[in-house]
N, C-alpha and C positions, 0 to 999 in steps of 0.2 A: 741281738734281736733275732727272733726266729722268723722264718720265712712267712708263716701265717700272720705274725704281727706286722711284718713289713707290708704284706698284701693288704691287710685291713687298713693300715695307715694310708697306703696308696689309694685305696677305694674312697676313704674319707676325704682325702685331698681332691680327688677327681670330683666328688659330689660338691665340695666347697667351691671349686673352680666353676662348675656349672651354675651353682647358685649365684656366685658373683656376676657371671656373665648375664644371667637372667635379670638380676637387679640392675645392672648397667643398662640393659635394654629397656626395662621399665622406666628407669630414670630419664633416658633419652625421650621416651614417649611422653612422659609427664612434662618435661621441659618444652617439648614441641606444643603440647596442648596449652601450656601456660602462655607461650608466645601468641598462640592463636586467640586465646581468651583476652589477653591484653590488647591485641589489635582490635578485636571486636568491641571491647570496652571503650577504647579511644574513639572508635567510629560512632558508637552510641552516644558518647558524651558530646561529640561534635554535632550530631543530629539533634540532640536535646537542646544544645545552645542555639542552633539555628531556629528551632521551633520557638524557643523562648523569645528570641529577638523578633520573630514574626508576630507573636502574640502581643508583645509590647508595642510594636508598630501599629497593629490593629487597634489596640486600646487608645493609643495617642490619636489616631484618626477619628475614632468614635468620639473622643472627648472634644476634638476640634469641631466635628459636625454638630455636637451638642451645644457648643458655645455659639456657633453660627446661627442656630435656630432661635 
């Protein structure tokens, strides 16, 4: 293998290593974002359930008031 070929191969490997490191960084960022979105989703689901329960309680009270009238 000639010196020029070896140097070209070395350059390609260096670029490949940089690309792999960049992809790993992007993957870490995506995973962190996914964790944040999952946490936010769980929080929103909980808030939605609490709102649903409050609305159901209000409906029950309104029905009870309607029956008393």
